[in-house]
C-alpha positions as CSV (number, residue, x, y, z in Angstrom):
1,M,-8.3,3.7,-52.3
2,Q,-5.3,4.8,-51.3
3,R,-2.9,6.4,-53.6
4,A,1.0,5.4,-53.4
5,K,3.2,8.2,-52.3
6,A,6.3,8.9,-55.1
7,S,9.7,8.1,-53.7
8,K,11.9,11.4,-53.6
9,S,14.2,10.3,-56.3
10,S,12.6,9.2,-59.3
11,P,14.5,8.2,-62.2
12,E,14.3,11.8,-63.9
13,Q,15.7,13.2,-60.3
14,K,18.6,11.0,-60.5
15,K,19.7,11.8,-63.8
16,L,19.3,16.1,-63.6
17,P,22.5,17.7,-64.3
18,D,24.1,19.9,-61.5
19,K,23.4,23.3,-62.9
20,L,22.0,26.3,-60.8
21,F,20.2,27.4,-63.8
22,Y,18.0,25.7,-66.4
23,K,16.9,27.3,-69.9
24,I,13.2,26.1,-70.8
25,G,14.7,24.4,-73.3
26,E,16.7,22.4,-71.5
27,V,14.1,22.0,-68.5
28,S,11.7,20.2,-71.4
29,R,14.6,18.0,-72.6
30,I,15.2,17.0,-69.4
31,T,11.5,16.9,-68.1
32,K,10.1,15.2,-71.6
33,V,7.7,17.7,-71.1
34,E,7.2,20.0,-74.2
35,S,7.9,23.7,-73.8
36,Y,4.8,25.0,-74.8
37,V,3.3,22.4,-71.8
38,L,5.8,24.3,-69.4
39,R,4.5,27.4,-70.0
40,Y,0.7,26.4,-69.6
41,W,1.3,24.8,-66.5
42,E,3.2,28.1,-65.1
43,T,-0.7,29.2,-65.7
44,E,-2.1,26.7,-64.0
45,F,0.2,26.2,-61.0
46,P,1.0,29.1,-58.7
47,F,3.5,27.7,-57.2
48,L,5.1,27.3,-60.8
49,R,6.8,30.4,-60.9
50,P,10.4,30.3,-62.8
51,R,12.4,33.6,-62.4
52,K,13.5,35.8,-66.1
53,N,16.8,37.1,-66.7
54,K,17.2,40.6,-67.8
55,S,16.7,39.2,-71.1
56,G,13.0,37.5,-70.3
57,Q,14.3,34.1,-70.6
58,R,12.5,31.9,-67.9
59,V,15.5,30.7,-65.5
60,Y,14.6,27.4,-63.7
61,V,16.5,26.2,-60.4
62,R,16.5,22.5,-59.2
63,K,13.4,23.1,-57.2
64,D,11.6,23.9,-60.2
65,L,12.7,20.4,-61.7
66,D,11.7,18.6,-58.7
67,L,8.2,20.2,-59.3
68,I,7.8,20.4,-63.1
69,I,8.7,16.4,-62.1
70,R,6.3,16.0,-59.6
71,I,3.1,17.6,-61.7
72,K,4.0,15.5,-64.6
73,E,3.7,12.1,-62.5
74,L,0.5,13.1,-60.6
75,L,-1.0,14.1,-64.1
76,Y,0.1,11.6,-66.4
77,D,0.9,8.7,-64.2
78,H,-1.1,9.2,-61.1
79,K,-4.2,10.8,-63.9
80,Y,-4.6,13.9,-61.0
81,T,-6.5,16.8,-63.1
82,I,-4.9,20.0,-63.0
83,E,-7.7,21.0,-60.3
84,G,-6.5,18.0,-58.3
85,V,-2.9,18.4,-58.3
86,R,-3.0,22.3,-57.7
87,L,-5.2,21.3,-54.6
88,R,-2.6,17.8,-53.6
89,L,0.5,20.2,-54.2
90,G,-0.9,23.2,-52.9
91,T,-1.7,21.6,-49.5
92,E,1.7,20.3,-49.2
93,D,3.1,23.6,-49.6
94,I,0.8,24.6,-46.7
95,K,2.1,22.1,-44.9
96,E,5.5,22.8,-45.4
97,V,5.3,26.3,-44.6
98,K,3.0,25.6,-41.6
99,E,6.5,23.1,-40.0
100,E,8.5,25.9,-40.8
101,K,6.4,28.9,-39.0
102,V,6.7,26.8,-36.3
103,D,10.4,26.5,-35.6
104,A,10.3,30.4,-36.6
105,V,7.5,30.9,-33.6
106,L,8.9,33.1,-30.8
107,S,8.0,32.4,-27.2
108,P,6.0,35.1,-25.6
109,G,9.0,36.3,-23.0
110,S,10.7,36.8,-26.2
111,M,8.3,38.8,-27.9
112,Q,8.2,40.5,-25.0
113,Y,11.7,41.1,-24.6
114,I,11.9,42.6,-28.2
115,R,8.7,44.9,-27.6
116,N,10.4,46.3,-24.8
117,R,13.7,47.0,-26.6
118,L,11.9,48.5,-29.2
119,R,10.5,51.4,-26.8
120,E,14.0,51.8,-25.4
121,I,15.0,52.5,-28.8
122,L,12.5,54.8,-29.9
123,E,13.0,56.3,-26.3
124,Q,16.6,57.2,-27.6
125,F,14.9,59.8,-30.2
């Protein structure tokens, strides 16, 4: 059975306030997920790690909100288990990283140039 892919702009994502940072209460209100659930999800999903400010409060960015909305959608709408979401989103993260690495790979010729240049610099000292 094939699962339907979620659209990139769900109704929740369209109505997000345009801010740089969100506190956990704001995230809870926007996503309609209780704060204690968000804190629990942080323990279950290694890819959900909001920063903390100097006073120790969680500070979420837009990417975190998108991830929370995706987790909520998979858990509640598609009936995934916690482990299923972890595997699904972990796999998506790996695909993104691989695509980014392909762009960052240097050709063998450029690697050789870098090695030679580093040797020249080291010989000067």
